[in-house]
N, CA, C and O of each residue as an XYZ file, in Angstrom:
416
protein
N    -115.520    182.099    -98.101
C    -115.173    180.895    -98.831
C    -114.618    181.326   -100.188
O    -115.157    182.212   -100.852
N    -113.549    180.686   -100.568
C    -112.913    181.066   -101.829
C    -113.666    180.468   -103.014
O    -114.510    179.584   -102.868
N    -113.331    180.979   -104.178
C    -113.986    180.540   -105.415
C    -113.703    179.060   -105.691
O    -114.576    178.361   -106.206
N    -112.528    178.580   -105.367
C    -112.161    177.174   -105.576
C    -113.031    176.227   -104.760
O    -113.470    175.190   -105.256
N    -113.280    176.598   -103.484
C    -114.123    175.764   -102.635
C    -115.566    175.747   -103.112
O    -116.232    174.715   -103.027
N    -116.052    176.859   -103.607
C    -117.421    176.902   -104.136
C    -117.575    175.963   -105.321
O    -118.571    175.248   -105.432
N    -116.589    175.968   -106.203
C    -116.635    175.074   -107.373
C    -116.606    173.620   -106.922
O    -117.339    172.794   -107.467
N    -115.783    173.292   -105.948
C    -115.705    171.922   -105.440
C    -117.051    171.501   -104.858
O    -117.514    170.396   -105.138
N    -117.689    172.350   -104.058
C    -118.988    172.028   -103.474
C    -120.073    171.878   -104.531
O    -120.916    170.987   -104.427
N    -120.063    172.720   -105.529
C    -121.056    172.628   -106.604
C    -120.893    171.315   -107.365
O    -121.876    170.629   -107.646
N    -119.655    170.970   -107.697
C    -119.392    169.711   -108.404
C    -119.818    168.529   -107.537
O    -120.424    167.582   -108.038
N    -119.511    168.576   -106.261
C    -119.885    167.499   -105.344
C    -121.405    167.333   -105.268
O    -121.908    166.210   -105.296
N    -122.121    168.424   -105.175
C    -123.582    168.369   -105.127
C    -124.144    167.809   -106.433
O    -125.059    166.986   -106.400
N    -123.627    168.229   -107.560
C    -124.099    167.732   -108.854
C    -123.842    166.228   -108.981
O    -124.700    165.495   -109.473
N    -122.684    165.770   -108.547
C    -122.354    164.337   -108.617
C    -123.286    163.534   -107.705
O    -123.807    162.500   -108.121
N    -123.499    163.987   -106.486
C    -124.364    163.261   -105.550
C    -125.797    163.204   -106.071
O    -126.424    162.145   -106.024
N    -126.315    164.299   -106.557
C    -127.676    164.320   -107.102
C    -127.758    163.418   -108.337
O    -128.746    162.704   -108.513
N    -126.742    163.441   -109.186
C    -126.723    162.575   -110.369
C    -126.710    161.102   -109.996
O    -127.415    160.303   -110.613
N    -125.916    160.729   -108.993
C    -125.890    159.338   -108.546
C    -127.217    158.926   -107.908
O    -127.667    157.793   -108.081
N    -127.833    159.836   -107.181
C    -129.118    159.536   -106.566
C    -130.184    159.286   -107.631
O    -130.980    158.355   -107.507
N    -130.202    160.109   -108.671
C    -131.167    159.940   -109.767
C    -130.903    158.633   -110.521
O    -131.839    157.901   -110.842
N    -129.632    158.342   -110.803
C    -129.297    157.095   -111.494
C    -129.702    155.886   -110.655
O    -130.212    154.905   -111.194
N    -129.482    155.947   -109.346
C    -129.869    154.853   -108.457
C    -131.380    154.670   -108.442
O    -131.861    153.540   -108.363
N    -132.126    155.747   -108.515
C    -133.587    155.657   -108.510
C    -134.113    154.942   -109.755
O    -135.035    154.132   -109.661
N    -133.540    155.232   -110.901
C    -134.054    154.658   -112.146
C    -133.445    153.309   -112.500
O    -134.106    152.492   -113.140
N    -132.208    153.055   -112.102
C    -131.542    151.825   -112.528
C    -131.143    150.915   -111.371
O    -130.672    149.801   -111.597
N    -131.326    151.374   -110.145
C    -130.839    150.705   -108.954
C    -129.319    150.657   -109.016
O    -128.707    151.354   -109.826
N    -128.713    149.846   -108.172
C    -127.255    149.817   -108.197
C    -126.758    148.382   -108.282
O    -127.476    147.453   -107.912
N    -125.541    148.196   -108.764
C    -125.017    146.842   -108.958
C    -124.900    146.053   -107.659
O    -125.073    144.834   -107.666
N    -124.615    146.710   -106.562
C    -124.497    146.015   -105.284
C    -125.847    145.435   -104.858
O    -125.909    144.304   -104.376
N    -126.918    146.197   -105.030
C    -128.261    145.692   -104.697
C    -128.635    144.520   -105.603
O    -129.228    143.546   -105.139
N    -128.300    144.604   -106.868
C    -128.597    143.518   -107.809
C    -127.852    142.245   -107.410
O    -128.415    141.152   -107.455
N    -126.600    142.389   -107.023
C    -125.804    141.240   -106.593
C    -126.398    140.632   -105.323
O    -126.500    139.412   -105.201
N    -126.784    141.481   -104.391
C    -127.393    141.010   -103.137
C    -128.696    140.257   -103.418
O    -128.960    139.224   -102.802
N    -129.496    140.763   -104.332
C    -130.750    140.104   -104.707
C    -130.473    138.726   -105.319
O    -131.182    137.763   -105.027
N    -129.453    138.635   -106.160
C    -129.105    137.354   -106.784
C    -128.682    136.335   -105.726
O    -129.047    135.163   -105.812
N    -127.919    136.777   -104.734
C    -127.503    135.877   -103.653
C    -128.716    135.414   -102.849
O    -128.824    134.237   -102.505
N    -129.622    136.335   -102.554
C    -130.837    135.975   -101.821
C    -131.687    134.985   -102.614
O    -132.277    134.074   -102.033
N    -131.755    135.155   -103.924
C    -132.517    134.227   -104.762
C    -131.866    132.844   -104.765
O    -132.566    131.835   -104.686
N    -130.549    132.787   -104.855
C    -129.858    131.497   -104.811
C    -130.095    130.798   -103.482
O    -130.279    129.582   -103.442
N    -130.093    131.559   -102.396
C    -130.386    130.987   -101.081
C    -131.810    130.438   -101.042
O    -132.043    129.342   -100.532
N    -132.753    131.196   -101.577
C    -134.149    130.760   -101.640
C    -134.286    129.463   -102.454
O    -134.995    128.542   -102.049
N    -133.607    129.402   -103.591
C    -133.687    128.208   -104.438
C    -133.081    126.995   -103.738
O    -133.641    125.901   -103.801
N    -131.944    127.179   -103.074
C    -131.305    126.067   -102.362
C    -132.169    125.574   -101.208
O    -132.179    124.380   -100.908
N    -132.884    126.466   -100.568
C    -133.738    126.101    -99.435
C    -135.021    125.409    -99.903
O    -135.426    124.404    -99.318
N    -135.659    125.931   -100.942
C    -136.958    125.420   -101.373
C    -136.887    124.308   -102.414
O    -137.831    123.528   -102.545
N    -135.801    124.224   -103.147
C    -135.642    123.197   -104.182
C    -134.265    122.551   -104.045
O    -133.423    122.716   -104.928
N    -134.019    121.816   -102.952
C    -132.670    121.295   -102.690
C    -132.202    120.220   -103.673
O    -130.996    120.022   -103.823
N    -133.101    119.536   -104.334
C    -132.727    118.445   -105.233
C    -132.542    118.882   -106.673
O    -132.302    118.049   -107.547
N    -132.650    120.186   -106.934
C    -132.503    120.693   -108.297
C    -131.384    121.721   -108.335
O    -131.072    122.367   -107.334
N    -130.788    121.855   -109.514
C    -129.702    122.825   -109.701
C    -130.165    123.897   -110.691
O    -130.739    123.587   -111.736
N    -129.910    125.145   -110.349
C    -130.366    126.263   -111.165
C    -129.234    127.249   -111.432
O    -128.281    127.344   -110.658
N    -129.352    127.974   -112.526
C    -128.479    129.101   -112.838
C    -129.328    130.364   -112.826
O    -130.342    130.452   -113.519
N    -128.905    131.334   -112.035
C    -129.610    132.616   -111.961
C    -129.038    133.528   -113.028
O    -127.830    133.761   -113.064
N    -129.898    134.048   -113.903
C    -129.472    134.880   -115.030
C    -130.282    136.164   -115.088
O    -131.351    136.260   -114.485
N    -129.781    137.130   -115.799
C    -130.521    138.309   -116.262
C    -131.396    138.986   -115.208
O    -132.623    138.950   -115.302
N    -130.784    139.587   -114.231
C    -131.553    140.370   -113.271
C    -131.870    141.737   -113.848
O    -130.969    142.470   -114.254
N    -133.121    142.071   -113.885
C    -133.552    143.373   -114.416
C    -134.339    144.100   -113.336
O    -135.164    143.506   -112.643
N    -134.072    145.383   -113.206
C    -134.744    146.199   -112.198
C    -136.000    146.804   -112.789
O    -135.953    147.441   -113.841
N    -137.128    146.606   -112.116
C    -138.396    147.208   -112.517
C    -138.680    148.358   -111.562
O    -139.109    148.153   -110.427
N    -138.435    149.555   -112.038
C    -138.482    150.743   -111.198
C    -139.867    151.028   -110.647
O    -139.991    151.434   -109.492
N    -140.895    150.830   -111.427
C    -142.255    151.161   -110.987
C    -142.689    150.322   -109.793
O    -143.376    150.819   -108.900
N    -142.297    149.065   -109.773
C    -142.706    148.174   -108.687
C    -141.610    147.987   -107.650
O    -141.847    147.361   -106.616
N    -140.422    148.510   -107.898
C    -139.270    148.404   -107.011
C    -138.923    146.943   -106.731
O    -138.736    146.543   -105.582
N    -138.841    146.152   -107.811
C    -138.482    144.740   -107.700
C    -137.438    144.404   -108.757
O    -137.284    145.108   -109.755
N    -136.731    143.316   -108.510
C    -135.841    142.731   -109.504
C    -136.512    141.493   -110.068
O    -137.077    140.696   -109.319
N    -136.455    141.327   -111.373
C    -136.983    140.140   -112.031
C    -135.784    139.357   -112.566
O    -135.014    139.868   -113.379
N    -135.634    138.127   -112.109
C    -134.536    137.269   -112.532
C    -135.072    136.106   -113.351
O    -136.148    135.577   -113.071
N    -134.316    135.716   -114.357
C    -134.603    134.505   -115.107
C    -133.728    133.405   -114.521
O    -132.520    133.577   -114.355
N    -134.348    132.281   -114.211
C    -133.631    131.155   -113.619
C    -133.790    129.968   -114.549
O    -134.902    129.621   -114.950
N    -132.671    129.349   -114.888
C    -132.700    128.185   -115.788
C    -132.319    126.933   -115.014
O    -131.439    126.954   -114.153
N    -133.000    125.849   -115.339
C    -132.710    124.551   -114.758
C    -131.451    123.996   -115.423
O    -131.386    123.927   -116.651
N    -130.463    123.604   -114.643
C    -129.206    123.091   -115.228
C    -129.400    121.770   -115.954
O    -128.670    121.473   -116.900
N    -130.373    120.972   -115.526
C    -130.611    119.686   -116.163
C    -131.311    119.835   -117.506
O    -131.092    119.032   -118.413
N    -132.132    120.832   -117.638
C    -132.865    121.091   -118.879
C    -132.831    122.595   -119.137
O    -133.688    123.331   -118.649
N    -131.845    123.050   -119.903
C    -131.619    124.480   -120.100
C    -132.753    125.166   -120.860
O    -132.798    126.395   -120.913
N    -133.669    124.396   -121.448
C    -134.804    125.004   -122.132
C    -135.859    125.481   -121.145
O    -136.664    126.356   -121.462
N    -135.852    124.904   -119.951
C    -136.793    125.338   -118.930
C    -136.259    126.611   -118.282
O    -135.114    126.662   -117.832
N    -137.096    127.626   -118.242
C    -136.708    128.846   -117.537
C    -137.891    129.337   -116.715
O    -139.051    129.148   -117.082
N    -137.573    129.958   -115.617
C    -138.577    130.431   -114.681
C    -138.268    131.885   -114.335
O    -137.124    132.328   -114.437
N    -139.278    132.604   -113.932
C    -139.097    134.002   -113.559
C    -139.384    134.156   -112.074
O    -140.380    133.655   -111.554
N    -138.486    134.860   -111.412
C    -138.642    135.152   -109.994
C    -138.563    136.656   -109.815
O    -137.720    137.316   -110.422
N    -139.433    137.193   -108.988
C    -139.391    138.622   -108.672
C    -139.101    138.770   -107.187
O    -139.720    138.120   -106.344
N    -138.140    139.643   -106.886
C    -137.706    139.851   -105.512
C    -137.852    141.316   -105.165
O    -137.477    142.193   -105.942
N    -138.403    141.572   -103.984
C    -138.564    142.932   -103.499
C    -137.195    143.560   -103.267
O    -136.326    142.948   -102.646
N    -137.007    144.754   -103.754
C    -135.746    145.460   -103.591
C    -135.643    146.023   -102.176
O    -136.609    146.545   -101.620
N    -134.454    145.902   -101.619
C    -134.201    146.552   -100.334
C    -134.593    145.715    -99.145
O    -134.194    144.556    -99.034
N    -135.367    146.290    -98.261
C    -135.698    145.660    -96.988
C    -136.443    144.338    -97.187
O    -137.458    144.272    -97.879
N    -135.916    143.311    -96.571
C    -136.608    142.031    -96.575
C    -136.201    141.068    -97.669
O    -136.152    139.862    -97.428
N    -135.910    141.547    -98.845
C    -135.519    140.702    -99.971
C    -136.484    139.526   -100.134
O    -136.053    138.387   -100.313
N    -137.753    139.794   -100.074
C    -138.779    138.766   -100.153
C    -139.032    138.372   -101.606
O    -139.113    139.233   -102.483
N    -139.157    137.064   -101.859
C    -139.504    136.575   -103.185
C    -141.002    136.771   -103.365
O    -141.805    136.158   -102.662
N    -141.371    137.624   -104.308
C    -142.775    137.959   -104.524
C    -143.441    137.042   -105.539
O    -144.640    136.777   -105.449
N    -142.673    136.564   -106.495
C    -143.240    135.739   -107.559
C    -142.296    134.586   -107.850
O    -141.106    134.796   -108.082
N    -142.825    133.367   -107.840
C    -142.050    132.153   -108.080
C    -142.806    131.333   -109.122
O    -143.718    130.586   -108.767
N    -142.445    131.459   -110.401
C    -143.182    130.743   -111.451
C    -142.921    129.238   -111.405
O    -143.724    128.467   -111.931
N    -141.841    128.807   -110.803
C    -141.586    127.377   -110.653
C    -142.631    126.747   -109.719
O    -143.151    125.667   -110.000
N    -142.929    127.426   -108.620
C    -143.933    126.935   -107.687
C    -145.327    127.011   -108.323
O    -146.132    126.092   -108.170
N    -145.605    128.095   -109.029
C    -146.897    128.252   -109.694
C    -147.111    127.185   -110.744
O    -148.222    126.681   -110.909
N    -146.035    126.834   -111.467
C    -146.137    125.821   -112.503
C    -146.387    124.445   -111.883
O    -147.157    123.662   -112.440
N    -145.762    124.130   -110.754
C    -145.957    122.831   -110.130
C    -147.370    122.696   -109.565
O    -147.894    121.584   -109.492
N    -148.006    123.817   -109.159
C    -149.387    123.765   -108.701
C    -150.335    123.463   -109.853
O    -151.364    122.818   -109.654
N    -150.005    123.917   -111.042
C    -150.890    123.726   -112.208
C    -150.795    122.321   -112.802
O    -151.650    121.934   -113.599
N    -149.776    121.557   -112.429
C    -149.625    120.218   -112.994
C    -150.600    119.251   -112.441
O    -150.594    118.081   -112.824
């Protein structure tokens, strides 16, 4: 193998390992977008008479979940937090809107 091919392989390995590490700590934009779509579907299914804006998805690496802030379009001062499992299943783990309605 020539010296040029060795350099190409080394650079390729460094890039792949770097992307893997970045994905582990920050997740990736495609997964975040997919989570937001799943949350919007969940909101439309469980709260059909209300309109919401999904904002600020943040990845929590330790728990492997996304935490989204959801605002009610009718009353923008109301905000709720939803946590969705990253990856397989896209299950909503925490729904503060439902928890708040139980406490009323």
